[in-house]
OpenMM code with the backbone's topology and positions (N, CA, C; nanometers):
from openmm import Vec3, app, unit

residues = "MET LEU ILE SER ALA MET GLN PRO PRO MET ASN LEU SER PRO ALA PRO GLY SER PRO ALA ALA GLU GLN ALA VAL GLY ASN ARG GLU SER SER GLY ASN PRO ALA VAL ALA ASP SER LEU ALA LEU THR PRO GLN GLU GLN ALA GLU VAL ARG ARG LEU GLN ALA ARG ASP ARG GLU VAL ARG ALA HIS GLU GLN ALA HIS GLN ALA ALA GLY GLY SER LEU VAL SER SER ALA ALA SER PHE SER TYR THR THR GLY PRO ASP GLY LYS ARG TYR ALA THR GLY GLY GLU VAL GLY VAL ASP THR SER LYS GLY ARG THR PRO GLU GLU THR LEU ARG ARG ALA GLN GLN ILE ARG ARG ALA ALA LEU ALA PRO ALA GLN PRO SER GLY GLN ASP ARG ALA VAL ALA ALA GLN ALA SER ARG MET GLU ALA GLN ALA ARG GLN GLU LEU ASN ALA GLN GLN ARG ASN THR THR HIS ALA TYR GLY PRO ASP ARG ALA ARG GLY ARG LEU LEU ASP ILE HIS THR".split()
positions = [
    Vec3(0.0788, -0.1195, -0.0086),
    Vec3(-0.0003, -0.0013, -0.0013),
    Vec3(0.0964, 0.1166, -0.0179),
    Vec3(0.0488, 0.2189, -0.0922),
    Vec3(0.1406, 0.3400, -0.1004),
    Vec3(0.0652, 0.4521, -0.0161),
    Vec3(0.1441, 0.5125, 0.0734),
    Vec3(0.0985, 0.6454, 0.1299),
    Vec3(0.1586, 0.7527, 0.0604),
    Vec3(0.0860, 0.8478, 0.0010),
    Vec3(0.1156, 0.9428, -0.0935),
    Vec3(0.0994, 1.0825, -0.0330),
    Vec3(0.1657, 1.1680, -0.0997),
    Vec3(0.1582, 1.3136, -0.0666),
    Vec3(0.0476, 1.3633, -0.1454),
    Vec3(0.0123, 1.4718, -0.1393),
    Vec3(-0.1002, 1.5342, -0.2073),
    Vec3(-0.0595, 1.5393, -0.3709),
    Vec3(-0.1681, 1.5273, -0.4516),
    Vec3(-0.1317, 1.5223, -0.5941),
    Vec3(-0.0625, 1.6458, -0.6335),
    Vec3(0.0113, 1.6370, -0.7284),
    Vec3(0.0818, 1.7570, -0.7779),
    Vec3(-0.0184, 1.8775, -0.8234),
    Vec3(0.0138, 1.9943, -0.7823),
    Vec3(-0.0442, 2.1059, -0.8253),
    Vec3(-0.0736, 2.1292, -0.9854),
    Vec3(-0.1527, 2.2071, -1.0311),
    Vec3(-0.1460, 2.2343, -1.1715),
    Vec3(-0.0038, 2.2679, -1.2202),
    Vec3(0.0144, 2.2167, -1.3249),
    Vec3(0.1607, 2.2481, -1.3939),
    Vec3(0.1722, 2.3836, -1.4080),
    Vec3(0.2841, 2.4368, -1.3440),
    Vec3(0.3101, 2.5748, -1.3451),
    Vec3(0.4264, 2.5975, -1.4630),
    Vec3(0.4856, 2.5145, -1.4984),
    Vec3(0.5806, 2.5262, -1.5930),
    Vec3(0.5723, 2.4533, -1.7246),
    Vec3(0.6351, 2.4822, -1.8332),
    Vec3(0.6194, 2.4159, -1.9637),
    Vec3(0.6687, 2.2620, -1.9433),
    Vec3(0.6035, 2.1691, -2.0040),
    Vec3(0.6257, 2.0412, -1.9929),
    Vec3(0.7768, 2.0214, -2.0338),
    Vec3(0.8436, 1.9373, -1.9434),
    Vec3(0.9891, 1.9001, -1.9748),
    Vec3(0.9874, 1.8424, -2.1171),
    Vec3(1.1117, 1.8849, -2.1888),
    Vec3(1.1303, 1.8334, -2.3143),
    Vec3(1.0435, 1.9177, -2.4287),
    Vec3(0.9410, 2.0037, -2.3885),
    Vec3(0.8712, 2.0803, -2.4806),
    Vec3(0.9423, 2.1879, -2.5527),
    Vec3(0.9144, 2.2422, -2.6699),
    Vec3(0.9928, 2.3448, -2.7337),
    Vec3(1.0138, 2.4688, -2.6308),
    Vec3(0.9006, 2.5023, -2.5617),
    Vec3(0.9076, 2.6220, -2.4603),
    Vec3(1.0009, 2.5864, -2.3557),
    Vec3(1.0039, 2.4679, -2.2914),
    Vec3(1.0966, 2.4611, -2.1882),
    Vec3(1.2382, 2.4399, -2.2288),
    Vec3(1.2765, 2.3778, -2.3425),
    Vec3(1.3931, 2.3898, -2.4117),
    Vec3(1.4434, 2.5149, -2.4312),
    Vec3(1.3687, 2.6187, -2.4856),
    Vec3(1.3955, 2.7496, -2.5062),
    Vec3(1.4272, 2.8127, -2.3856),
    Vec3(1.3427, 2.8102, -2.2865),
    Vec3(1.3641, 2.8746, -2.1662),
    Vec3(1.4988, 2.8361, -2.0993),
    Vec3(1.5203, 2.7049, -2.0935),
    Vec3(1.6582, 2.6606, -2.0392),
    Vec3(1.7689, 2.7051, -2.1364),
    Vec3(1.7657, 2.6914, -2.2647),
    Vec3(1.8550, 2.7294, -2.3575),
    Vec3(1.8862, 2.8930, -2.3389),
    Vec3(1.7828, 2.9717, -2.3333),
    Vec3(1.8239, 3.1182, -2.3120),
    Vec3(1.9021, 3.1325, -2.1768),
    Vec3(1.8706, 3.0659, -2.0815),
    Vec3(1.9495, 3.0935, -1.9368),
    Vec3(2.0736, 3.0327, -1.9375),
    Vec3(2.1044, 2.9301, -2.0335),
    Vec3(2.2403, 2.8547, -2.0420),
    Vec3(2.3269, 2.9357, -2.1124),
    Vec3(2.2958, 3.0152, -2.2209),
    Vec3(2.3646, 3.0840, -2.3200),
    Vec3(2.4333, 3.1989, -2.2434),
    Vec3(2.4026, 3.2439, -2.1388),
    Vec3(2.4805, 3.3546, -2.0613),
    Vec3(2.6117, 3.3090, -2.0094),
    Vec3(2.6424, 3.1929, -1.9875),
    Vec3(2.7806, 3.1647, -1.9481),
    Vec3(2.7792, 3.1091, -1.7903),
    Vec3(2.7539, 3.2022, -1.6997),
    Vec3(2.7462, 3.1645, -1.5564),
    Vec3(2.5925, 3.1151, -1.5375),
    Vec3(2.5606, 2.9892, -1.5076),
    Vec3(2.4382, 2.9482, -1.4727),
    Vec3(2.3660, 3.0193, -1.3606),
    Vec3(2.4519, 3.0418, -1.2552),
    Vec3(2.3928, 3.1006, -1.1354),
    Vec3(2.3327, 3.2370, -1.1605),
    Vec3(2.4105, 3.3108, -1.2126),
    Vec3(2.3941, 3.4515, -1.2532),
    Vec3(2.2629, 3.4564, -1.3736),
    Vec3(2.2885, 3.3630, -1.4647),
    Vec3(2.1908, 3.3483, -1.5751),
    Vec3(2.0561, 3.3247, -1.5210),
    Vec3(2.0384, 3.2299, -1.4323),
    Vec3(1.9135, 3.1865, -1.3546),
    Vec3(1.8504, 3.3010, -1.3098),
    Vec3(1.9142, 3.3834, -1.2200),
    Vec3(1.8397, 3.4783, -1.1447),
    Vec3(1.8126, 3.6018, -1.2263),
    Vec3(1.9146, 3.6361, -1.3382),
    Vec3(1.9072, 3.7483, -1.4029),
    Vec3(1.7829, 3.7265, -1.5195),
    Vec3(1.7972, 3.5963, -1.5777),
    Vec3(1.7097, 3.5833, -1.6754),
    Vec3(1.5519, 3.5542, -1.6635),
    Vec3(1.5247, 3.5260, -1.5282),
    Vec3(1.3959, 3.4946, -1.5111),
    Vec3(1.3059, 3.6217, -1.4805),
    Vec3(1.1930, 3.6020, -1.5387),
    Vec3(1.1006, 3.7275, -1.5309),
    Vec3(1.0270, 3.7109, -1.3699),
    Vec3(0.9785, 3.8206, -1.3363),
    Vec3(0.9183, 3.8189, -1.2021),
    Vec3(0.8089, 3.7098, -1.1957),
    Vec3(0.7397, 3.6696, -1.2877),
    Vec3(0.6431, 3.5676, -1.2692),
    Vec3(0.7192, 3.4140, -1.2719),
    Vec3(0.8188, 3.4149, -1.3355),
    Vec3(0.9058, 3.2988, -1.3191),
    Vec3(0.9661, 3.2728, -1.1991),
    Vec3(1.0099, 3.3919, -1.1409),
    Vec3(1.0735, 3.3866, -1.0033),
    Vec3(0.9718, 3.3538, -0.9014),
    Vec3(0.8477, 3.3953, -0.9244),
    Vec3(0.7394, 3.3627, -0.8206),
    Vec3(0.7167, 3.2122, -0.8412),
    Vec3(0.7226, 3.1669, -0.9673),
    Vec3(0.6918, 3.0238, -0.9984),
    Vec3(0.7942, 2.9271, -0.9160),
    Vec3(0.9142, 2.9759, -0.9184),
    Vec3(1.0278, 2.9151, -0.8661),
    Vec3(1.0060, 2.9009, -0.7218),
    Vec3(0.9713, 3.0112, -0.6503),
    Vec3(0.9561, 3.0165, -0.5251),
    Vec3(0.8323, 2.9317, -0.4634),
    Vec3(0.7224, 2.9239, -0.5724),
    Vec3(0.6075, 2.8139, -0.5290),
    Vec3(0.6651, 2.6788, -0.5452),
    Vec3(0.7446, 2.6446, -0.6330),
    Vec3(0.7942, 2.5229, -0.6483),
    Vec3(0.8936, 2.4733, -0.5348),
    Vec3(0.9706, 2.5746, -0.5058),
    Vec3(1.0551, 2.5518, -0.3968),
    Vec3(0.9772, 2.5223, -0.2721),
    Vec3(0.8751, 2.5943, -0.2445),
    Vec3(0.7866, 2.5642, -0.1219),
    Vec3(0.7166, 2.4427, -0.1440),
    Vec3(0.6800, 2.3906, -0.2477),
    Vec3(0.5932, 2.2744, -0.2727),
    Vec3(0.7159, 2.1514, -0.2592),
    Vec3(0.8180, 2.1744, -0.2924),
    Vec3(0.9365, 2.0678, -0.2693),
    Vec3(0.9566, 2.0559, -0.1186),
    Vec3(0.9765, 2.1489, -0.0507),
    Vec3(0.9935, 2.1407, 0.0882),
    Vec3(0.8749, 2.0695, 0.1512),
    Vec3(0.7549, 2.1147, 0.1142),
    Vec3(0.6397, 2.0319, 0.1837),
    Vec3(0.6173, 1.9040, 0.1439),
    Vec3(0.6435, 1.8561, 0.0245),
    Vec3(0.6411, 1.7152, -0.0283),
    Vec3(0.7452, 1.6438, 0.0583),
    Vec3(0.8611, 1.6777, 0.0592),
    Vec3(0.9734, 1.6162, 0.1189),
    Vec3(0.9406, 1.5848, 0.2716),
    Vec3(0.8935, 1.6715, 0.3473),
    Vec3(0.8522, 1.6870, 0.4847),
    Vec3(0.7327, 1.5980, 0.4985),
    Vec3(0.6431, 1.6021, 0.4024),
    Vec3(0.5183, 1.5049, 0.4229),
    Vec3(0.5691, 1.3531, 0.4007),
    Vec3(0.6573, 1.3369, 0.3211),
    Vec3(0.6997, 1.1913, 0.2890),
    Vec3(0.8102, 1.1560, 0.4119),
    Vec3(0.8631, 1.2455, 0.4675),
    Vec3(0.9589, 1.2084, 0.5756),
    Vec3(0.8790, 1.1808, 0.6939),
    Vec3(0.7543, 1.2476, 0.7324),
    Vec3(0.6783, 1.2148, 0.8410),
    Vec3(0.6246, 1.0876, 0.8268),
    Vec3(0.5832, 1.0328, 0.7134),
    Vec3(0.5426, 0.9003, 0.6951),
    Vec3(0.6360, 0.7974, 0.7328),
    Vec3(0.7720, 0.8229, 0.6641),
    Vec3(0.8806, 0.7214, 0.6972),
    Vec3(0.9233, 0.7134, 0.8309),
    Vec3(0.9188, 0.8324, 0.9171),
    Vec3(0.9541, 0.8303, 1.0493),
    Vec3(0.8465, 0.7583, 1.1426),
    Vec3(0.7131, 0.7819, 1.0935),
    Vec3(0.6165, 0.7054, 1.1794),
    Vec3(0.6036, 0.5701, 1.1514),
    Vec3(0.6183, 0.5312, 1.0230),
    Vec3(0.6025, 0.3874, 0.9684),
    Vec3(0.7062, 0.2962, 1.0235),
    Vec3(0.8167, 0.3358, 1.0632),
    Vec3(0.9378, 0.2535, 1.1199),
    Vec3(0.9698, 0.1411, 1.0273),
    Vec3(0.9548, 0.0218, 1.0955),
    Vec3(0.9767, -0.0937, 1.0368),
    Vec3(0.8854, -0.1573, 0.9158),
    Vec3(0.7729, -0.0831, 0.9145),
    Vec3(0.6600, -0.1260, 0.8262),
    Vec3(0.6854, -0.0506, 0.6835),
    Vec3(0.7757, 0.0481, 0.6760),
    Vec3(0.8088, 0.0972, 0.5503),
    Vec3(0.8585, 0.0109, 0.4505),
    Vec3(0.8143, -0.0154, 0.3471),
    Vec3(0.8660, -0.1200, 0.2532),
    Vec3(0.9389, -0.0573, 0.1395),
    Vec3(0.9314, 0.0765, 0.1165),
    Vec3(1.0128, 0.1353, 0.0206),
    Vec3(1.0294, 0.2619, 0.0504),
    Vec3(1.1498, 0.3349, 0.0138),
    Vec3(1.1752, 0.4557, 0.0516),
    Vec3(1.0982, 0.5583, -0.0383),
    Vec3(1.1008, 0.6856, 0.0077),
    Vec3(1.0080, 0.7836, -0.0741),
    Vec3(1.0439, 0.7814, -0.2164),
    Vec3(0.9417, 0.7923, -0.2844),
    Vec3(0.9795, 0.8380, -0.4322),
    Vec3(0.9049, 0.9464, -0.4721),
    Vec3(0.9554, 1.0314, -0.5713),
    Vec3(0.8970, 1.1466, -0.5932),
    Vec3(0.8750, 1.1746, -0.7285),
    Vec3(0.7730, 1.2477, -0.7595),
    Vec3(0.7417, 1.3042, -0.9020),
    Vec3(0.7853, 1.4387, -0.8980),
    Vec3(0.8442, 1.4750, -1.0165),
    Vec3(0.9117, 1.6149, -1.0228),
    Vec3(0.8483, 1.6880, -1.1376),
    Vec3(0.8439, 1.8295, -1.1073),
    Vec3(0.8345, 1.9284, -1.2219),
    Vec3(0.9509, 2.0187, -1.2381),
    Vec3(0.9676, 2.0496, -1.3537),
    Vec3(1.0989, 2.1262, -1.3849),
    Vec3(1.0514, 2.2740, -1.4034),
    Vec3(1.1117, 2.3417, -1.3152),
    Vec3(1.0913, 2.4820, -1.3053),
    Vec3(1.1396, 2.5548, -1.4194),
    Vec3(1.1096, 2.6901, -1.4265),
    Vec3(1.1592, 2.7768, -1.5327),
    Vec3(1.3013, 2.7929, -1.5183),
    Vec3(1.3613, 2.7719, -1.4131),
    Vec3(1.5063, 2.7834, -1.3828),
    Vec3(1.5862, 2.6609, -1.4424),
    Vec3(1.5000, 2.5364, -1.4899),
    Vec3(1.5789, 2.4227, -1.5479),
    Vec3(1.5949, 2.3225, -1.4167),
    Vec3(1.5597, 2.3505, -1.3081),
    Vec3(1.5860, 2.2532, -1.2041),
    Vec3(1.4472, 2.1846, -1.1578),
    Vec3(1.4765, 2.0706, -1.1240),
    Vec3(1.3497, 1.9785, -1.0870),
    Vec3(1.3190, 1.9783, -0.9504),
    Vec3(1.1859, 2.0119, -0.9262),
    Vec3(1.1369, 2.0200, -0.7951),
    Vec3(1.0217, 1.9040, -0.7605),
    Vec3(1.0389, 1.8325, -0.6483),
    Vec3(0.9463, 1.7472, -0.6137),
    Vec3(0.8075, 1.8013, -0.6029),
    Vec3(0.7172, 1.7593, -0.6532),
    Vec3(0.5730, 1.8041, -0.6671),
    Vec3(0.4707, 1.7051, -0.6258),
    Vec3(0.5175, 1.5727, -0.5872),
    Vec3(0.4266, 1.4779, -0.5391),
    Vec3(0.5239, 1.3679, -0.4911),
    Vec3(0.4664, 1.2701, -0.4132),
    Vec3(0.5485, 1.1597, -0.3613),
    Vec3(0.4714, 1.0495, -0.3012),
    Vec3(0.5509, 0.9475, -0.2588),
    Vec3(0.4865, 0.8281, -0.2087),
    Vec3(0.5812, 0.7468, -0.1323),
    Vec3(0.5330, 0.6888, -0.0159),
    Vec3(0.6230, 0.5850, 0.0611),
    Vec3(0.5427, 0.4613, 0.0897),
    Vec3(0.6140, 0.3554, 0.0393),
    Vec3(0.5536, 0.2211, 0.0568),
    Vec3(0.5424, 0.1756, 0.1824),
    Vec3(0.4178, 0.1224, 0.2233),
    Vec3(0.4293, 0.0748, 0.3741),
    Vec3(0.3523, -0.0627, 0.3658),
    Vec3(0.4001, -0.1654, 0.4477),
    Vec3(0.3586, -0.3008, 0.4387),
    Vec3(0.2281, -0.3046, 0.5293),
    Vec3(0.1196, -0.3350, 0.4598),
    Vec3(-0.0052, -0.3320, 0.5262),
    Vec3(-0.0504, -0.4874, 0.5569),
    Vec3(0.0318, -0.5798, 0.5414),
    Vec3(-0.0188, -0.7109, 0.5631),
    Vec3(-0.0555, -0.7396, 0.7099),
    Vec3(-0.1377, -0.8306, 0.7446),
    Vec3(-0.1621, -0.8693, 0.8786),
    Vec3(-0.0493, -0.9376, 0.9386),
    Vec3(-0.0518, -0.9303, 1.0815),
    Vec3(0.0606, -0.9973, 1.1618),
    Vec3(0.0157, -1.1426, 1.1689),
    Vec3(0.1116, -1.2132, 1.2411),
    Vec3(0.0948, -1.3455, 1.2619),
    Vec3(-0.0144, -1.4010, 1.3547),
    Vec3(-0.0400, -1.2954, 1.4571),
    Vec3(-0.1613, -1.3139, 1.5538),
    Vec3(-0.2219, -1.1826, 1.5534),
    Vec3(-0.3560, -1.2018, 1.6147),
    Vec3(-0.4315, -1.0847, 1.6233),
    Vec3(-0.3684, -0.9753, 1.7069),
    Vec3(-0.2889, -1.0052, 1.8000),
    Vec3(-0.2117, -0.9020, 1.8736),
    Vec3(-0.1184, -0.8311, 1.7987),
    Vec3(-0.0444, -0.8921, 1.7006),
    Vec3(0.0612, -0.8257, 1.6178),
    Vec3(-0.0170, -0.7528, 1.4928),
    Vec3(-0.1437, -0.8097, 1.4478),
    Vec3(-0.2163, -0.7221, 1.3650),
    Vec3(-0.2417, -0.6060, 1.4189),
    Vec3(-0.3171, -0.6020, 1.5456),
    Vec3(-0.3596, -0.4928, 1.6095),
    Vec3(-0.2323, -0.3832, 1.6184),
    Vec3(-0.1130, -0.4153, 1.6593),
    Vec3(-0.0053, -0.3253, 1.6754),
    Vec3(0.0197, -0.2793, 1.5304),
    Vec3(0.0341, -0.3609, 1.4238),
    Vec3(0.0627, -0.3165, 1.2978),
    Vec3(-0.0445, -0.2297, 1.2419),
    Vec3(-0.1600, -0.2411, 1.2700),
    Vec3(-0.2577, -0.1522, 1.2079),
    Vec3(-0.2540, -0.0243, 1.2713),
    Vec3(-0.2321, -0.0081, 1.4052),
    Vec3(-0.2044, 0.1106, 1.4695),
    Vec3(-0.0972, 0.1839, 1.4172),
    Vec3(0.0147, 0.1231, 1.4051),
    Vec3(0.1401, 0.1887, 1.3374),
    Vec3(0.1051, 0.2304, 1.1913),
    Vec3(0.0302, 0.1565, 1.1209),
    Vec3(-0.0010, 0.1963, 0.9576),
    Vec3(-0.0857, 0.3198, 0.9948),
    Vec3(-0.1730, 0.3178, 1.0639),
    Vec3(-0.2549, 0.4478, 1.0921),
    Vec3(-0.1756, 0.5734, 1.1245),
    Vec3(-0.0921, 0.5524, 1.2213),
    Vec3(0.0120, 0.6780, 1.2569),
    Vec3(0.0904, 0.7090, 1.1538),
    Vec3(0.1373, 0.6164, 1.0733),
    Vec3(0.2208, 0.6494, 0.9550),
    Vec3(0.1281, 0.7298, 0.8415),
    Vec3(0.0132, 0.6804, 0.8402),
    Vec3(-0.0736, 0.7505, 0.7331),
    Vec3(-0.1003, 0.9022, 0.7766),
    Vec3(-0.1394, 0.9096, 0.8952),
    Vec3(-0.1804, 1.0454, 0.9395),
    Vec3(-0.0755, 1.1327, 1.0065),
    Vec3(0.0537, 1.0941, 0.9966),
    Vec3(0.1636, 1.1339, 1.0316),
    Vec3(0.1832, 1.3006, 0.9856),
    Vec3(0.1832, 1.3195, 0.8491),
    Vec3(0.2051, 1.4749, 0.8007),
    Vec3(0.1051, 1.5677, 0.8747),
    Vec3(0.1311, 1.6735, 0.8712),
    Vec3(0.0422, 1.7861, 0.9148),
    Vec3(-0.0897, 1.8105, 0.8269),
    Vec3(-0.0754, 1.7737, 0.7057),
    Vec3(-0.1911, 1.7725, 0.6148),
    Vec3(-0.2135, 1.6452, 0.5396),
    Vec3(-0.2675, 1.5364, 0.5985),
    Vec3(-0.2857, 1.4108, 0.5433),
    Vec3(-0.3621, 1.4175, 0.3925),
    Vec3(-0.3137, 1.3619, 0.2930),
    Vec3(-0.3765, 1.3570, 0.1580),
    Vec3(-0.5056, 1.2703, 0.1675),
    Vec3(-0.5710, 1.2494, 0.0665),
    Vec3(-0.6822, 1.1582, 0.0488),
    Vec3(-0.6450, 1.0288, 0.0573),
    Vec3(-0.5368, 0.9993, -0.0110),
    Vec3(-0.4850, 0.8746, -0.0156),
    Vec3(-0.4410, 0.8252, 0.1254),
    Vec3(-0.3752, 0.9249, 0.2161),
    Vec3(-0.3307, 0.8967, 0.3439),
    Vec3(-0.4565, 0.8628, 0.4214),
    Vec3(-0.5619, 0.9456, 0.4038),
    Vec3(-0.6854, 0.9115, 0.4832),
    Vec3(-0.7377, 0.7674, 0.4416),
    Vec3(-0.7400, 0.7338, 0.3261),
    Vec3(-0.7836, 0.6187, 0.2784),
    Vec3(-0.6981, 0.4931, 0.3507),
    Vec3(-0.5697, 0.5000, 0.3635),
    Vec3(-0.4843, 0.4025, 0.4106),
    Vec3(-0.5179, 0.4052, 0.5712),
    Vec3(-0.5516, 0.5114, 0.6268),
    Vec3(-0.5752, 0.5130, 0.7851),
    Vec3(-0.7068, 0.4491, 0.7876),
    Vec3(-0.8174, 0.4661, 0.7165),
    Vec3(-0.9255, 0.4007, 0.7194),
    Vec3(-0.9187, 0.2457, 0.7068),
    Vec3(-0.8318, 0.2066, 0.6080),
    Vec3(-0.8129, 0.0581, 0.6013),
    Vec3(-0.7413, 0.0078, 0.7153),
    Vec3(-0.6515, 0.0842, 0.7828),
    Vec3(-0.5882, 0.0459, 0.8975),
    Vec3(-0.6959, 0.0366, 1.0113),
    Vec3(-0.7804, 0.1186, 1.0155),
    Vec3(-0.8756, 0.1178, 1.1325),
    Vec3(-0.9615, -0.0203, 1.1034),
    Vec3(-1.0040, -0.0392, 0.9806),
    Vec3(-1.0699, -0.1567, 0.9755),
    Vec3(-1.0057, -0.2989, 1.0044),
    Vec3(-0.8751, -0.2922, 0.9843),
    Vec3(-0.7967, -0.4092, 1.0071),
    Vec3(-0.7755, -0.4064, 1.1667),
    Vec3(-0.7553, -0.3050, 1.2294),
    Vec3(-0.7474, -0.2929, 1.3781),
    Vec3(-0.8805, -0.3534, 1.4487),
    Vec3(-1.0085, -0.3153, 1.3856),
    Vec3(-1.1288, -0.3711, 1.4300),
    Vec3(-1.1440, -0.5036, 1.4079),
    Vec3(-1.0982, -0.5703, 1.2913),
    Vec3(-1.1173, -0.6887, 1.2753),
    Vec3(-1.0103, -0.7767, 1.3807),
    Vec3(-0.9021, -0.7257, 1.3946),
    Vec3(-0.8105, -0.8005, 1.5058),
    Vec3(-0.8715, -0.7954, 1.6320),
    Vec3(-0.9412, -0.6776, 1.6822),
    Vec3(-1.0044, -0.6775, 1.8188),
    Vec3(-1.1039, -0.7830, 1.8248),
    Vec3(-1.1922, -0.7987, 1.7150),
    Vec3(-1.2785, -0.9021, 1.7026),
    Vec3(-1.2304, -1.0392, 1.7187),
    Vec3(-1.1338, -1.0652, 1.6596),
    Vec3(-1.0563, -1.2040, 1.6737),
    Vec3(-1.0066, -1.2132, 1.8191),
    Vec3(-0.9525, -1.1190, 1.8885),
    Vec3(-0.8963, -1.1219, 2.0022),
    Vec3(-1.0226, -1.1584, 2.1048),
    Vec3(-1.1425, -1.0923, 2.0779),
    Vec3(-1.2601, -1.1027, 2.1620),
    Vec3(-1.3047, -1.2421, 2.1324),
    Vec3(-1.3101, -1.2950, 2.0301),
    Vec3(-1.3574, -1.4404, 2.0066),
    Vec3(-1.2607, -1.5199, 2.0914),
    Vec3(-1.1328, -1.4957, 2.0722),
    Vec3(-1.0474, -1.5869, 2.1369),
    Vec3(-1.0517, -1.5823, 2.2950),
    Vec3(-1.0862, -1.4729, 2.3466),
    Vec3(-1.1144, -1.4722, 2.4837),
    Vec3(-1.2688, -1.5413, 2.5257),
    Vec3(-1.3535, -1.5169, 2.4468),
    Vec3(-1.4784, -1.5949, 2.4662),
    Vec3(-1.4643, -1.7433, 2.4524),
    Vec3(-1.3899, -1.7923, 2.3679),
    Vec3(-1.3573, -1.9318, 2.3502),
    Vec3(-1.2826, -1.9991, 2.4775),
    Vec3(-1.1872, -1.9131, 2.5192),
    Vec3(-1.1081, -1.9603, 2.6280),
    Vec3(-1.1794, -1.9403, 2.7650),
    Vec3(-1.2966, -1.8532, 2.7798),
    Vec3(-1.3819, -1.8496, 2.8963),
    Vec3(-1.4729, -1.9833, 2.8912),
    Vec3(-1.5229, -2.0072, 2.7696),
    Vec3(-1.5996, -2.1309, 2.7620),
    Vec3(-1.5479, -2.2502, 2.7948),
    Vec3(-1.4190, -2.2626, 2.7453),
    Vec3(-1.3429, -2.3989, 2.7652),
    Vec3(-1.2911, -2.4223, 2.8989),
    Vec3(-1.2511, -2.3133, 2.9635),
    Vec3(-1.2012, -2.3257, 3.1082),
    Vec3(-1.2671, -2.2614, 3.2264),
    Vec3(-1.3808, -2.1940, 3.1868),
    Vec3(-1.4524, -2.1252, 3.2958),
    Vec3(-1.4022, -1.9890, 3.3174),
    Vec3(-1.4856, -1.9006, 3.3759),
    Vec3(-1.4361, -1.7612, 3.3859),
    Vec3(-1.3172, -1.7366, 3.4636),
    Vec3(-1.3073, -1.8250, 3.5697),
    Vec3(-1.1986, -1.7792, 3.6733),
    Vec3(-1.0571, -1.8269, 3.6186),
    Vec3(-1.0520, -1.9449, 3.5446),
    Vec3(-0.9325, -1.9931, 3.4790),
    Vec3(-0.9046, -1.8896, 3.3645),
    Vec3(-1.0000, -1.8584, 3.2929),
    Vec3(-0.9799, -1.7607, 3.1749),
    Vec3(-0.9166, -1.6365, 3.2128),
    Vec3(-0.9397, -1.5861, 3.3394),
    Vec3(-0.8825, -1.4582, 3.3746),
    Vec3(-0.7356, -1.4851, 3.4443),
    Vec3(-0.7066, -1.6194, 3.4385),
    Vec3(-0.5672, -1.6366, 3.4851),
    Vec3(-0.5503, -1.6658, 3.6406),
    Vec3(-0.6685, -1.7045, 3.6863),
    Vec3(-0.6630, -1.7566, 3.8137),
    Vec3(-0.6890, -1.9013, 3.8254),
    Vec3(-0.6209, -1.9748, 3.9038),
    Vec3(-0.6100, -2.1185, 3.9221),
    Vec3(-0.7075, -2.1333, 4.0633),
    Vec3(-0.8084, -2.2156, 4.0553),
    Vec3(-0.8572, -2.2363, 4.1783),
    Vec3(-0.8117, -2.3480, 4.2603),
    Vec3(-0.7781, -2.3260, 4.3897),
    Vec3(-0.7085, -2.4664, 4.4649),
    Vec3(-0.8375, -2.5265, 4.5200),
    Vec3(-0.8467, -2.6557, 4.4959),
    Vec3(-0.9520, -2.7370, 4.5336),
    Vec3(-0.8894, -2.8403, 4.6217),
    Vec3(-0.9178, -2.8411, 4.7504),
    Vec3(-0.8687, -2.9312, 4.8539),
    Vec3(-0.9590, -3.0436, 4.8719),
    Vec3(-0.9410, -3.1585, 4.8502),
    Vec3(-1.0409, -3.2652, 4.8865),
    Vec3(-0.9921, -3.3498, 5.0152),
] * unit.nanometer
topology = app.Topology()
chain = topology.addChain("A")
for resn in residues:
    res = topology.addResidue(resn, chain)
    for name in ("N", "CA", "C"):
        topology.addAtom(name, app.Element.getBySymbol(name[0]), res)
């Protein structure tokens, strides 16, 4: 199951490889010093776009890092990102995802712990995405099912051994 960041916003720059993108990058690279060319050749609108992309990149990376930190041992794949090329020719992360193992545990107790950790990982970012909420809901269902299994086991133990023994008390019977 993938826990993902919000979907990329509306494309703010020309599609990578498009004539407009190639021309924008080519115009900046022709000046010699790329750092100076980047800052001097950008229009105010392009500079604003770069600032938006930089902020989005920070947001996406922090979002995915929160998933990874909370997911712990259940993280099955590192964060992967989708990128948008800005008017400065640099790539900015605009979407991302982290793989999380959502399989059940070997026992209902283990499944319960896993489900709780999956939900924590899904809801860890400050602004969980729709996909994050869907994973959290799935984890809640998994947790509820594990609790039902635990309750059924407790009922079976109570019926098989009587209520006192099921609670862990042994009765001393002296004859």
